[in-house]
N, C-alpha and C positions, 0 to 999 in steps of 0.2 A: 321085386327089387325095390330099393328105397333110394330116394334122391339125396345128393349131398352137394355142397359147393366146395370149390378148390380156390384158395387164395395163394398167389405166388408173389414173394416179395423181392424186389430189386432195389437195394438200399443205396444206390450211387447217385450223388448230386454234383452238379457243377460248383454249386455254392449253397451252404445252408442259409435258409431264410432267417430273417431276424426274429420271427416269431414261432419258428417250427421247434417242436419237441418230438417229432417222429423218429423213428429208427432209420436214420440216414446219415450218410457220411460223404464229405467232399474230398477231392483229391486222391481218391483210390481206385482210379480207372484201371491200373494195372492188375487189379484183383478181379476184374470182370470174368476173364476166361476161366480161372480156377474156381471162382464162385459158381458159374454155370455147371461146370463139371460136378461140383458138390450138390448143387441143386438137383441135377439129373439123378444122382445117385440117391438122394433122399426121396425123390419121387418114386424110384423103383423099389424102395423099402416099404412103400405103402400098397404095392400091387396086390399082395395076398389078402391084406386087411380090407380092401375095397372090392372083392370079388363080387359081393351081393349088392353093390351100389351102382347108381347111375349118376355120373357128373353133369348136373344141370347148368352149372355156371362156372366159369374161370375167370378170376379177376387178378390182373397183373397191376400190383401197386408198388409204391416206393416212399421216399426216393423220387427219381425220375427215370422210370423204366425205359423211356425212349432214348436215353443215353446208352443203352445196351445195343450193340449192333443188331439190326432186325434179323439177320440170319441166325444169330444165337437164339433170339426169342423165338423164331420159328423152329428151331431145333427142340426147344422145351415143349413147345405145343404139339410138335410131331410126337415126341415121347409120350405125352399124356395120352394121345389117341391110341397108341400102341398098348400101353399097359393098363389104361382104364377104359371103361364103357362111357364115352363121352356122348351125349345125346346129340342127334343130327341138328336139333334146333337150340343147342346150348347158347347162352348169353356168353360172349367172351369179350371182356373189357380190358383196355389197357389205359393206364393214366399217362399224361403227357404234359410237358410244360411248353408253352408257345416258344418257337425258335428252335426246339430240339427235333422237329420233325419236317419231313419234306414229302412232296408227293411220291418220290421214288421208295422212300422208306416206308410210307403208309401203304404203298401197293403191295410190298413184301408182307407187310403185316397183315393186310387184308387177305392175301392168298394163303397165309398161314391160318386163317380162321378168325381173325379179329373182326368183330362186328359192332363193337361199340367203343367210343373214344371219350375219356373224360379228361378235360383240360383245366388247368389251374389258372384262371385269369386273376381272381381275387378283387382287382379294381381296375377301372378304366383310366383314371387320371394318373399321369406320369409321377406327380409328386407323391401319390400314395405307393405307387410301385416301388419308387425309390426307397421311402420309409420302410416298406416291407421287406426290402432286399431282394426283390424280384429282378431277374436279369433281362426279362423281355419288355416290350412296349405294346401298347394296344394295337399298333399296326401288325406286330408279329402275330398277334392272336387271329386277326382278320386273315392274315396269309395261311395260318394253319388250318383254319376252318375251311377256307377254299381248297387247300390241298387235300383235306380229308374227304371233302365231297367229290373232288376230282378222282380220288382213288376208289370211290365207291362206298364210303362209310357213311351211312344215313341215320346213324343214331349217336348223337354227340351231346354230352353234358358239359356244362361250365360250372366250376366253383368259383363263387363270389363271396366277398366278406363285407359286413357292416360292423360299426362300432369301432372303426379305425381311429387312430389319433387324428384329431382335427377334421374328421370327416363330416361333411354337411349332409343333410337329408337330400338336398338337390344333387349332390355328387353321388350319393347312394342310388337315387332313382335314374340318374343318367347311366350308371353302370349297367343297371337292370335293362334300361331301354336300348343301350347298344347291343347287348347280348340278345334281347329278344328280336332285334331287327336282323340278326344273323341267322334266325331261324332255328334256335337250339331247341332240341326236343326234350331236353331235361336241364333243370337248374338246381344247383345245391347252394342255398345261401346260409352262411354260418356267422354267428356273432363271434367276433374275436375274443379268444380267452388267453390272457397272458399267463404262460406257464413258467414255473420255476426253472432256471437253467438256460432260459433263452435270452438273447440279447434285449428284446423288449422288456423282460423282467427287470434286468439291471438298469435300463433306461428309466423305467416307471419308478423305480426306487430312487434314482438320482434326480427325479423331477424333469428329465429331458423330454418326456412325452405326457400328454394328457388324454385320457380316455372320455368319451361321451358319459353322461350320467346314466344310471340305470333307467331312468324315465325316457331319455333320449334314445337309448338302445332298444327299448320295447317299442317306441314310436317307429323307429326305423323297421323294425321286424313287421309290424302290422302294416305300414305303408307299403313295404316290399311284398307282403304276401297279397295284399290286394292289387298291387300293380301286376303282379304275374298272373293272378286270376283274370284280370281284365284283358290279358294278351294271350289267353288260351292255355295256360299251364295250370293244371289242378294240383292242389296240395294233397299228398298222400302220406306224408311223414312230417314231423315238426320242421325240419330243414329242407325237405325235398319236394320238387314240383316237376310235373311231366305233362307232355300232351298224352291224350289217351292211348294207353297200351305201350308206353315207353317208360314205365316205372322201372326202376333198377331191380331186376329179379335177384341179383347176388345179395344186395344190401337187405332185401325182404327176407332173405334167409336169416340174417342176424336178428332182425326185428321180431321175427316169428319164432326165434330161439331154436332154429333147426341146426342140424349137424354141419359142420364144415371143417375141412383140414387146411392147415397154413404151412407152406413150405418156403424155406428161406430164412435168413438171419432175422430174429426177432418176431417171426411169424407165430400167431396165435391159432390154436385148434380147439374145437368142442366136438368131442368123439367119444361115443360109448360111455356116457356120464362122466367124462373127464375134461377139464380145461388145462392146456398146458401150452408152453411156448419154447421156441428155440433160443439159443445163445443170441444175444443182440450184436455182440461184436463180430465183424466179418470174419477176421482170421481165427477166431475161436470156433465159430460155426463151421468154417472150411475144414479146419484140422479135425474137429470131432466127427464129422461126417466121413472124411476121407480115411481116418485111422479106425472107424468103427467104434469109437467111444460115444458116450451119451451126449446128444446135441440139446437135451431138454434142460432149460434153466429153471423152469417153474412148473409145478404140476398140482392140480387140486381135484379131488374127487367132489362130484356135485350131488348131493343128496336131494330127496324129493322136496323138502322144505325149500332149499335154495333154488332148486329148478323151478317150483311155483313162482317164488318171488322174482326170479329172473324173467320168466314169462310174462309176468304183469308189468314189470319195469320197462321191458322192451316193447311189449305190445301196446303199452300206453303212448309210445311215441308216434305210433300210427294214427292218422287222422280218424280211421274207422274205429279204432280201439281194439279191445280184446274179443275175440270170437268166443262167445260163451259155449257154443256147441263144440268147438274145437277144444276148449279147456276141459270139458266133461270127457271128450275121447282121450285126451292125453293123461288126465289125472284120476278119472273114474267117478269124480263127483262135481257137483256144481261150484262155481266160484263163490256163491253165497255160504256154501258149507264151510269153506275155510275162512272166508273174509266178509261174511254178511254184515257184521257190526261196521267195519271200516267203510264198505261200500255204501251202506245206508247214510252214515255219518257224513261222507263226502258229497253224496248226491244231496243231502239237506243243505250242506254249504254251497251248492251249485258249482262245485269243482268236478263233478262226474255227472254223466248222463247214461242211463240205461235204456237203449231204444228197443229192447226185447231181444235182438241178436247180438249186438255189440254193447260194450261198456267202454266209453271213451271220456277223454278230458273235455272240459268246456274251454272257452278262451281263457277264463280265469284260471282254470286248472293248469293250463300250459305255462302260464307265468310263474306258477308256484309248484312246479312238478316235483321238485324234491320234497316239499312238505306233503304233497299227495303221497309219494312213495312211502314215507316214514309210516303212514297208518297201516301199511301192509306188512310191516316187519314183525315177526314174531318176537 
């Protein structure tokens, strides 16, 4: 049997954050129940296709999945175990925003199989939380961590952001310090990207916010990386750090370019040499699933050339880099057969390193990753 990952999307939010361009919606709580009905129907449609697969990870993302009543989430997970072969040691993650969880809710989720929690802190300082449009305060994050520990969840990730409007290096390091002092097993640190269609995009064009320079942004990244290393969290991907053995298995599926299925509105899948995604609009998704019409909004066949490039693009996000032997097993020939000139050129520019087993980015290469990837495009 082959392993696969399962992503489940809950698109509901109390309020859309000012920087967010994810598939999420506020003020649609009345759609939660019909949405879960449609989600369960979609899951059943995958039953026959996954007969020869073992589900090794389930990741419930959003939105704010913890807005959904825990009993409904448990219903979805129970169904997954009925219709799929879910491994006994499967990593099962749910995303949460501080203030939307309690010990009671987390106890129900833990009993349903949740063994990993990913919380969006983003920043410690109240002024930055307000600018970001977050509804929680740092005290809510502390209470949520305590509640998760009390409920028996011993694998917690915190999402934090740098490069925020007006953010100083000291504030960034304080955020990391506070999170580390709470004993996080995993920390994801992301540079703010201002996307079109967000309130931040409008404010930036109007001159209402100013972002750090590229040099300041890179300095925050490297200081943050060094700080986490000093506090026992090892980097395993460009933006992700974990204590030993607590790397996110689900995200490693993406970075290793392995198969996964996504269920729910806007969810993406990579399965049987195809990439496809569902309708993003909640109402359109529910109607399509419940009436038996196509829920697919986008579909693309992935030929071997694109598969090779995607494997390189994603693999170079990992600190270890691209597994040369794994590349041969997957494509039949050594990476140098396809990309020898590009690899040697980039090694000569000190942007890549070949240590015999892996080909990986150098620190300089990480800073100009997009330029590195251009060398691999046919």
